[in-house]
C-alpha positions in Angstrom: 62.1 73.7 121.7 65.7 72.7 122.5 68.4 74.5 120.6 71.7 72.7 120.2 74.7 75.1 119.5 76.1 72.9 116.7 73.0 73.4 114.6 74.1 77.1 114.2 77.2 76.1 112.3 75.3 73.6 110.3 72.8 76.3 109.4 75.6 78.6 108.3 77.2 75.8 106.2 73.9 75.1 104.6 73.4 78.8 103.8 76.8 78.7 101.9 75.2 76.3 99.4 73.4 79.3 97.9 76.8 80.9 97.0 78.3 80.9 93.5 79.3 77.4 92.4 82.8 78.8 92.1 82.8 80.0 95.8 84.8 78.2 98.5 82.7 76.4 101.0 83.8 75.9 104.6 82.3 72.4 104.7 84.5 71.5 101.7 87.7 73.0 103.1 90.9 71.2 102.6 91.2 71.4 106.3 93.9 72.4 108.8 97.4 71.1 109.4 96.2 69.8 112.8 92.6 68.4 112.7 90.4 69.7 115.4 86.7 69.6 116.3 84.4 72.0 114.6 83.0 75.0 116.3 79.4 74.7 117.3 78.7 78.4 116.3 81.1 79.3 113.5 82.2 78.0 110.2 85.9 77.1 109.7 86.5 80.4 107.8 84.8 82.4 110.5 87.1 80.8 113.1 90.1 81.7 110.9 89.0 85.3 110.9 88.5 85.4 114.7 91.9 83.7 115.4 93.6 86.3 113.3 91.9 89.3 115.0 92.8 88.0 118.4 96.4 87.3 117.6 99.3 89.4 118.9 100.7 90.0 115.5 97.4 91.5 114.3 97.4 94.0 117.2 101.0 95.0 116.5 99.9 96.2 113.0 98.6 99.4 114.5 102.1 100.6 115.1 103.7 99.5 111.8 104.2 101.8 108.9 102.3 101.7 105.7 104.2 104.3 103.7 105.4 107.1 106.0 107.8 105.9 108.7 106.8 106.5 112.3 104.4 109.4 111.3 103.5 112.0 113.9 100.0 112.8 112.6 97.0 110.9 113.8 95.4 110.4 110.4 98.1 108.6 108.5 97.4 105.1 107.4 99.0 102.3 109.5 99.4 98.7 108.5 96.3 98.0 110.7 94.1 100.5 109.1 95.3 99.4 105.7 94.4 95.8 106.6 90.9 96.9 107.7 90.4 98.8 104.4 91.5 95.8 102.4 89.0 93.7 104.3 86.2 96.1 103.6 86.9 96.2 99.9 87.3 92.5 99.7 84.0 91.9 101.5 82.1 94.3 99.3 83.4 92.6 96.1 82.9 89.1 97.4 79.3 89.9 98.5 78.5 91.3 95.1 79.9 88.3 93.3 78.2 85.8 95.7 81.6 84.4 96.9 82.4 83.4 100.4 82.7 86.7 102.3 84.0 85.0 105.5 87.0 83.6 103.6 87.7 86.9 101.9 87.7 88.6 105.2 90.0 86.1 106.9 92.5 86.3 104.1 92.4 90.1 104.0 92.8 90.4 107.8 95.8 88.0 107.8 97.6 89.1 104.6 100.1 91.4 106.4 100.6 89.6 109.7 104.3 89.1 108.8 105.1 92.6 107.5 108.2 94.2 108.8 108.5 97.6 110.6 109.2 100.5 108.3 107.0 99.2 105.5 108.6 97.9 102.4 111.9 99.6 103.4 112.2 97.1 106.2 111.2 94.2 103.9 113.8 95.2 101.4 116.5 95.4 104.0 115.7 91.9 105.4 115.5 90.6 101.8 119.2 91.5 101.3 120.3 89.9 104.6 118.3 86.7 105.2 119.6 83.6 103.4 117.2 82.9 100.5 115.7 86.4 100.7 112.6 87.7 102.6 109.1 88.3 101.5 106.4 89.6 103.8 103.8 87.2 102.3 106.0 84.2 103.3 106.6 85.7 106.7 102.8 86.1 107.2 102.4 82.4 106.4 105.2 81.7 109.0 103.5 83.9 111.6 100.2 82.2 111.1 101.6 78.7 110.9 104.4 78.7 113.4 105.1 81.8 115.4 101.8 82.6 117.0 100.6 80.9 120.1 104.1 80.0 121.3 105.0 77.9 118.3 101.7 76.3 117.8 100.5 78.8 115.1 96.9 79.7 114.5 96.2 76.4 112.7 94.2 78.2 109.9 92.5 76.4 107.0 94.4 75.7 103.8 92.2 78.2 101.9 93.1 81.1 104.2 96.8 80.3 104.3 96.8 80.0 100.5 95.2 83.4 100.1 97.7 85.0 102.6 100.7 83.4 100.9 99.7 84.5 97.4 98.4 88.0 98.0 101.4 89.9 96.8 101.6 91.5 93.3 104.6 92.3 91.1 105.6 96.0 90.8 104.9 96.0 87.1 101.1 95.9 87.4 98.0 95.2 89.3 96.3 92.5 87.3 96.1 89.0 88.8 98.7 87.1 86.9 98.4 83.5 85.6 101.4 82.4 87.6 101.0 82.2 91.3 97.3 82.8 91.4 95.5 82.1 94.7 93.8 78.8 94.8 90.4 80.4 95.4 88.5 83.2 93.8 88.3 84.8 97.3 92.1 84.9 97.3 92.1 86.6 93.9 89.6 89.2 95.2 91.9 90.0 98.2 94.8 90.4 95.9 93.0 93.1 94.0 91.4 94.6 97.1 95.0 95.1 98.5 95.9 97.2 95.5 92.7 99.2 95.4 93.1 100.1 99.0 96.7 101.1 99.1 96.6 103.2 95.9 93.8 105.3 97.2 94.9 105.7 100.8 98.5 106.4 99.8 97.3 109.3 97.6 95.5 110.7 100.6 98.6 110.3 102.9 100.9 111.9 100.3 98.5 114.9 100.1 98.3 115.1 103.9 102.1 115.1 104.0 102.3 117.9 101.5 104.2 115.8 99.0 101.6 116.2 96.2 98.3 118.1 95.6 95.1 116.8 94.1 95.9 118.8 91.0 99.1 116.8 90.5 97.3 113.5 89.9 97.4 112.3 86.3 94.4 113.8 84.5 93.7 110.7 82.5 93.4 108.5 85.6 91.4 111.1 87.4 88.9 111.4 84.5 88.5 107.6 84.4 88.3 106.9 88.1 87.3 110.1 89.9 88.9 113.1 91.6 88.1 112.1 95.2 89.0 109.2 97.4 85.4 107.9 97.5 84.8 108.3 93.8 88.0 106.3 92.9 87.1 103.5 95.3 83.6 103.3 94.1 84.7 103.3 90.4 87.3 100.6 90.9 85.2 98.3 93.1 82.2 98.6 90.7 84.5 97.9 87.7 85.9 94.8 89.4 82.4 93.5 90.1 81.1 94.1 86.6 84.2 92.7 84.9 84.2 89.6 87.2 80.4 88.9 87.0 81.1 85.4 85.6 82.4 84.5 89.0 78.7 84.4 90.1 78.3 81.3 87.9 75.2 82.6 86.2 76.5 82.9 82.6 78.0 79.4 82.1 81.4 81.0 81.5 84.7 80.3 83.2 85.1 82.5 86.3 87.5 85.4 86.2 88.4 88.1 88.7 90.0 91.3 87.5 89.5 94.8 86.1 88.5 96.2 82.7 91.3 97.4 80.5 90.3 101.0 81.1 90.2 100.8 84.9 93.4 98.7 85.0 95.3 101.3 82.9 94.1 104.1 85.1 94.9 102.3 88.3 98.4 101.5 87.0 98.8 105.1 86.0 98.1 106.2 89.5 100.4 103.5 90.9 103.3 104.6 88.6 102.6 108.2 89.7 102.9 107.2 93.4 106.2 105.4 92.7 107.6 108.5 90.9 106.3 111.3 93.2 106.0 109.6 96.5 107.7 106.2 97.1 110.8 107.1 95.1 111.0 110.8 95.9 114.3 112.1 97.3 112.9 112.6 100.8 111.2 109.2 100.8 114.3 107.4 99.6 116.4 109.1 102.2 114.0 108.2 105.0 113.8 104.6 103.6 117.5 104.3 103.6 117.8 105.3 107.2 115.1 102.7 108.0 117.0 100.1 106.1 120.2 100.9 107.9 118.4 100.6 111.2 117.2 97.1 110.2 120.7 96.1 109.0 122.3 97.2 112.2 119.7 95.4 114.4 120.2 92.2 112.3 124.0 92.4 112.6 123.8 93.0 116.3 121.5 90.0 116.8 123.9 87.7 114.8 126.8 88.9 116.9 124.8 88.7 120.2 122.3 85.9 119.9 121.8 86.1 123.6 119.9 89.3 122.9 117.2 87.4 121.1 114.1 86.5 123.1 114.0 83.0 124.6 111.4 80.9 122.9 111.3 77.2 123.5 109.8 76.5 120.1 112.6 78.3 118.2 115.7 76.9 120.0 116.4 74.6 117.1 116.3 77.4 114.5 119.4 79.1 113.1 120.4 82.4 114.6 119.6 84.2 111.4 116.1 82.8 111.4 115.4 83.8 114.9 116.8 87.3 114.2 114.6 87.7 111.1 111.5 86.6 113.0 112.3 89.0 115.9 112.9 92.0 113.7 110.0 91.3 111.3 107.7 91.2 114.3 108.8 94.6 115.7 106.7 97.8 115.4 108.3 100.9 114.1 108.5 102.4 117.6 110.0 99.3 119.2 112.7 99.0 116.5 113.6 102.7 116.9 113.7 102.4 120.7 115.8 99.3 120.7 118.2 100.7 118.1 118.6 103.8 120.2 119.2 101.8 123.4 121.9 99.7 121.6 123.4 102.9 120.1 122.6 101.6 116.6 120.3 104.4 115.4 121.5 106.1 112.2 122.0 109.8 112.4 119.1 112.1 111.5 116.5 109.4 111.5 113.1 110.8 110.4 111.8 113.3 107.8 
């Protein structure tokens, strides 16, 4: 029997027909900016996933901060481990809801490709400097669409790019809002998976850093979701699956992806607790301000000395501010600190 490689992809695409009627299907993708021949072995969403994993910007995530800036401990969450946790949560939910697991994984793995060094402190600093503001979700789209592969971008599908661009939530709450929803249910899953992941691992990191103790967590949220990391994850993921069961297309109801009111209230209570006791604590704010000042000084230096920016043929037509923002956003925490020190730009007493 002669086996032709392209039949593997066709078999995978045929298998997708058993997914929920509301699931995205690679065969029906809205396509790529630059059309290209299909892979003989992988669906288009699987190719997106692989391109993201093999990109330089994905590898740099291992040295970018999630919450604690340039942490010394080996077990603190980095932007890369956060991304992997989001992908795991998204895959679990998508599999249970019979959605396209490959698309959910691709979106999850790519959602933070454009995140700055120093976590949201770096993002906030650039937002106050760059004309028109700066959002890491938009920068992730720019990384995937333009900056990777020497200006050619990763040429991802529309569905993956849409999920990456629309993954961010507002600070006020975790629910998927009516405005700015992702165009696929898989994108909605990833938006929630991002929140589920960071709430739980940020609690662990804060305990590890000695900022809070388990007993400090709001009792109402703990009673509803669980006292341990695993219990909270399991409760939230299970709640999302049960609440979103209509997404499987078996009830004849419009699909929805979200949480029950009880779980949503408990998750937001934990989130508010993290803002009060961790993200906005005096020590965290002081550390964040030093990080912001580092970004501000690097950005000002790049504007004054554009010759210090890397030469990239594909960016020669861009404004200096655009090139500076791209360069700084792509830095890891350690690279930004080393460069600032070499240029004598490092604020005094950087670090905890």
